[in-house]
MIZA-147161 format. One record per residue (C-alpha): residue in three letters; x, y, z. Coordinates in pm, whole numbers, plus 50000, padded with zeros to 5 digits. Layout:
ALAXYZ...
# end
This chain:
MET500005004950020ILE500525040149915LEU499265069150089LEU499095093349809ASP499715130949828THR496915158149756GLN498555174049382VAL498895125949274VAL495175120949351VAL494005151349171TRP496745143248948LEU495465108548835ALA491745123248830PHE491895151648529GLN495995147648390PRO497345112348470ASP500445126348302LEU501895141848470LEU503095105548718SER506455104948690PRO507395076248532ALA507405059348906ALA504465074549035ALA503215061448817LYS504615023948814ALA503805024349208VAL500505038249201ILE499065011548919ALA501154982449136ALA499664989849479ARG495714990849279VAL496704951849175GLN497624944649523ASP496864963549850GLY495594993849674VAL496375031149777ALA495945050650117ILE494615087250129SER494955117350435ASP491815122550532LYS493055156950520THR493715151350110LEU489355149650154TRP489325185650301GLU491965202950086ILE490285187249775ALA487205204149871MET489565230449923MET490715237549597VAL487095234749425SER486285262249686ARG488655281749573GLN488885277249248ARG491995253149105ILE490705225748970GLU487005222848835ILE485525189448873ARG482215180948674GLY479315170848937THR478675182349285LEU481855175049526ILE480445155849702ASP480155128949425PHE483995141249399LEU485035130449695ARG482885103449681ALA484545089649480THR487565089249502GLU486845073249933ASP486375048649666GLU489115047449506ALA491525043649776LEU491685039650171VAL491125065450410LEU493355070950729PRO491825092551036VAL494135113651167ASP493915102351532SER496655108751821ALA499725089751718VAL499475110751377ALA498595138151512GLU501275139251794ARG503855129251472SER502995155851327MET504585182251585ALA508235159351495PHE509425171051206GLY512725190051168PRO513105221651035ARG513305208550649TYR509775198650631PRO507315222350484LYS505365241150805ASP502095233650628PRO499645218150863ALA498225196550556ASP501445182550443ARG502435178650870ILE499735160150794ILE499935138250574GLY503815133650562ALA502775119851011THR500225096750808ALA502845083150623LEU505405083850891VAL502795060151169TYR501135035750881GLY504385032350758LEU503715037350357PRO505465054350092LEU503745083550020VAL504035094049685THR504395131249613VAL505805162649401ASP506555183449662LYS510225188149616ALA510285202250005ILE508755171750180ARG511455149149941ALA514095176150041SER513785166850375GLY514335136650387GLU512305126650657VAL509295109350464PRO510385080350209CYS508715090749902ILE508465082749534TRP508855101449263
# end
């Protein structure tokens, strides 16, 4: 199983060709094997992107979010994730969503598929890109 960052979820829905070859291969393999996961924070980030008109969806927001839930295991922010999100070093991004998503990957022992250069450069979360 792998954890998908929010931008990866959006690109899978609208522009899958933007994924790196390694990311695309990881997603295909995970879907065949044990599936993909997302943080529950990703659903909120997608809702924010739609409300701010950063992405345009067909249909309603609730239908899009439910379809996203159908495609991935949604992992909750629990006490372990919340605590781990506060333990990143100074090189890790300060964005709360990035911290929750990174902590989710660590707590659940999943590699994070992310285009985010700052997350990857921090070296704190195993990443695929």
